[in-house]
N, C-alpha and C positions, 0 to 999 in steps of 0.2 A: 553368190556368196552364202556358204552354207551358216545357218543362223544357231543361236543357243537363246534362250526364250524368245523375245521378240528381237532383239538389235543384241550380238555380239558385244558391240563395242562401248554399250551401259553400264554405269556403276550404280548399285542401288546404294549400298553403303558398307560401315565394314563390321565383322563381325569377331567377336575372340575364338581361335582355333578350337577351344578346347568345347565351346559349345555346339560348332557347325560341323564339326569334321567326327570320325569314328576313330576311337583311341586306344591303346594299348601300351600299357605299361611298362617300360624294358626294365630300369634300374629305379630303385632309390638309393642313394649315392652321395658321398661327398663330405665332407670334411666342416663338421657342428663350429669348433673352436679352432680357431686360428691363433698362430704366436703374431703380437702386435709388430709395427716395425721398430729395430733400433733407435734409438736416439740419435741421429746423426752429431749434433753438439750440444752439451750442456744446452737445460729448458729450451729444447724446441716446441716451440707452436705447433700444437697437435689438431687443430682446429679446423682448417682448411682441407685436413684429410678424414677427421669426424664427419665432416657434412656430405663429403662424398660414400662414406660409406651407407648412409642414409638409404642412396638410393639400390641397393644391396638386399635392403630390407638389414642390414648389418649393426652390430655395434659393440664399443670397446665396455667389457665387463671391469665394473673394480678400477683399481688402480692402474688400469692397462694392463692389465694381468694377461687379457685375451680377449681376443675377437667374437664374438657370437654370431652365428649367422644358420639361417633356414638350411635344414636340407634340402637337397634340389633332387625330382623328379625328371626323371627323362622318360620322353613316350612319342612312340610312333602316332602320327596320325594319318587317315588315309581320307579323300575327300573326291566323292566318286562323282565321274563326268564333268570334271570341270575346267577351270583354263590356266593358264600360265605366259607369264609374258616373262621372251626377253626382249630389250631394251633399253637405251641408254636412259637411268634415272630409274626404273620401274623392274629393273633386273631381280625375277625369281619371287614377284608378285603373284600370288594365287589365291584363285578367280571361285567360287562355290557356285555348285547348279540353278542358285538361284539371286545371280549374279553379286551376290557380297564378297569384300576381301577381306581372306583372313589375315586378321590383325598383325599377329606374332612375324610370319616371315616375312612381312614386309615391310619390316619394322624400319629398315634402310631407306627403302622405297623412297624418292622425290614427288612427297603426297599432292604436290601442288598441281603436278600433271593432272590430275583427276579429281581433285577435291570439287572444284569449281562448276565443272560442266559434266562430274556425273561419267564423261564418256573417256574413251583410252585412246590416247595419241593413232593416224592411224599409219598402223603396219601392217603386212602381211598377212594372213587369218589361214590357218594350215590345220586339217582333223587328221590326231593322231588315233591310231585303233589299239592304245599301247596301255601297260602299267609304267608310268616311271616314276622316280624319286630325284625329288629336287633338294639341294644343301646351298644352294648361291644365293645373297642377298642384291639389295639395291647399290651394296658397298664391296662386290666382288673385286674392283679393281685394287680395292685395297690388301694389301700383303695380308694385315690380320686378319681381317675379312677372309678373305679367299685361303691362306694356309689353316685356322683353328675353326672357321665353321665350315665353309665348303669341301675342303679336302679330308677333314677329322670324323664330320659326320658321314660322307661317302664312306671313309673304311669302316665305320661302324654298319653303315647299311647293309656293308657288302657280306658280312657276317651272319646277317637278320633275313635279309631279302631272298629271294629266289633267283635265279641267273636270269630269266625272261626281264627282268625288271630295267630299265634305261634307266642310264642315271643319267641326266640331264647337265650339261654345260652351255656355259656360251663360247660359242665357236669363236676360240684364239686369234684366228687370223683376220676373218668377214666383222664379228661382231665385239667382240672383245678389244681387240687392239684399236679401233676405232674412239674409244673411253680414253684414253692417254690414262692408261693402267702405269700405277706408279711403282711395279718390278716389270723384269724384264720377260721376253718369252722364253727363256732357256728358265728360269723359273717358273713361270707357268709350268710348261712340259714335262719337269724335271721332278717336280712335289709329286706329281701326276705318278710317275713314273717310281718312284722312291716308296710312295704307300702304294705300289702294286694294284693302280686304277687303272695304268694306261687302258687297258684290253676292255674295259668297263663299261669307260662313256663317250655320251655321245652327244658331238656338238654340234647344237644348231645357232642358225643365225636368225637376227632380229625378228621377231613377228609374236603373235598371240595364237599359243597353239590350245586344241581341245585335247583331252585325254581320258582314258577310260578310268582310270585312277594316279589319282596324284599322292605319293607318299611323302612325309616330311620328320625329321625327327624333330620336337621343343620339348620342353620344360618350363616348370613351376618350381619355384619362383621364376616368372619369366623374364626379369633383364636378361636383357642376351648373353653379359660377360658369364654368368652364373652357369650358365654351360661347362667353364672350363673349370667349377669347383666340381665336378664330377670326377671320377677317378679312371674311369675307363679313359677319357681322350690322351690321357698322359701314361698312360701302358700302350696304346698304340703307336704313340711318338716315339717311344723308348725301342720300340724296334726295328724304327729307321735303320737298313742296314748300311751306314757311312762308313768308310774306314777312318782312323787316326793319321791326322795328319802333320808331323812334327815339326812342320815349317811355320804352323800357325803359332801367334802367343796365347798367352793363356792367360796377361792381364792387358785390358785394352780399354778403349775410350771410341763408341763409336758414334766418330763423327757425320755431318748433315752435307755434304756435295753441296746439293741443292736446296737449301733451306730456307723456304720465304715466309717458313710460319712464325716466324717471331720464338719459338721454343727457346733459342739461347741468342743471345744479342751477342753483337761485335767484341762490345766492351766486355760482356762475360766472358768468352771466346778467349781473349785475348789475356785475361788476369789467369784461367785455368791451363793454358797449354804450357808454361813452363813448369806448372805445377807437377801438372801430368808426365812433361817429360822427366823430371826430377825423381819423381815418384816410378820410373821404369815401365809408364802404361805406353803402350800401340795406338796410334789413333788409325782405328779400321774405318772406310766408306762399303757399307752393306751396298748400295747400289749399284755397282760393277762387279760383284762378288757372285760366282755361281752360285746354284741350290746347294749342292752339296757341301760345300765351303762354307757356305752360312752354315747350316748342321753341327758339320766337323769345329768351324771354330766355338761355338757355342758350348758345345759338350763336353770340349776339353778343356773349358775357362775356370781359372782358382776367382776372380778380381773381374766386374764388368761397369763402367759407366758410359751411362748414357743420356742425352735428354730424352723425356718422354717421345713418343712416335712408335709408327709400326712395325719395325728391324728390330722393336721388343719382344714379338712374338713369337721372335727364334729361342726366348726364355725356356720353354717346352719342351727343349733339348737339352738346358743343362740340368747337371748332376745337383742332390746332395748336398749342402754347405758351401754351392757356390754364393760368391758376396756380389749383390748389386747396390748402387747407387743411382737413385735414379733423379734426375735434375728435372724437375714438374714444375708445372706454373697453371694456375688460374688461366681460362679463356675469359676473353672479356665477355662474355656474356652470361656469364658463371662463375658463382659461389663458391666452387668447392674445386678438388684436385679430382682430379680423372683417376680413380685407382685397380683400375683392370690389369696392371700389369704386377703391383701387389697381391690380387686373387691368385696368379699365373706361380709368383715366386713362393707365395706361403704354401700352396698347396703340393709346390714340390721340393721345399725347405731349406729354398734357397734365402740365405741370410739378409734380408729388403732392411735400405732406409734408403730416405728422398730427401732431396732437399727442394721447399720450396722457393722457388728464383721469384718469383712474385711477391711473397710474402716478409721475405726476409732477404733483403739485398745482399748478392752474394760477397764474401771478403775471403785473403789470402788465409786467412788463421781458421775462420769457420767453415773452411772447404778441406784443408788440411786435415781439421779434426774430424769430417766426415769420413774421408777416407782412411783414418785410424781408428774410428770407434769401432 
């Protein structure tokens, strides 16, 4: 078996990409002042939302006048003679030529797989005498991560990297499909096709691969969601060529056909369902919807209600002025709300409100107030 250093499966430590890789600044962009959420009901408690903002280095200024956020810098980083991994829990992990893991692009990897032994799992080893580009991460089976990070960053890379650079993705049949992805094979293939990437990608099976150069995009501040504070991804999503579909509703609620996450309880659903019907909202289920229909649905929407979930990644297709009510709640091990969809909404000029389902038990009166606010 060919080796790098003394043992190709041995990991020394982790290190920041910005210190270990050659880097090129591509753009300094992004909104530094964002409009805060509208109040969903009178005297709404914003504490959990404010706490979530701290992870982005953002804060409410004054009497909720605006949200201040640091400018985002996007960089192209290059590792010479490094390795990358395709494997369950380790998708997208990059290792430099000194056996150190690049910390940023591997941030969604299951570090427990290698943190103790500092050795990678027993995977096939391959030598590639190529330049490659990687944008997928350890959560690539999640629709949010696949569309907003993997597909989006390949679109940007297509415009700046020469044609000989191979865009690596997990093999959708032999590799990706074994991870029980939360979206369909059709969505996987169509997202690449609509983004103009089908003829640029190189699918690879599970394994450890050595490449001459490994390119990837990362940004600072380094919180992953801040990538969507850049203008470039939004401009590219706006170019997706999907026709208008007059059969789709403009006001809808995103249901969850197979939800074991507890994002919304049966009792909560039973309370809001008759109100949704009364107010003229159609319940839709994205799990069985093809990719182009999802794009058209969100692009044509005027008002959206949804529990927090990966399907709201489709907000990148929504128009300025669209109304969104996100039904959010803290995870058991967290003291804050996850504000990633607020960040997308604010950047796109979407009128954003949230209902903290855990902070204030939902009532019909408050839910109606949130719909009409």
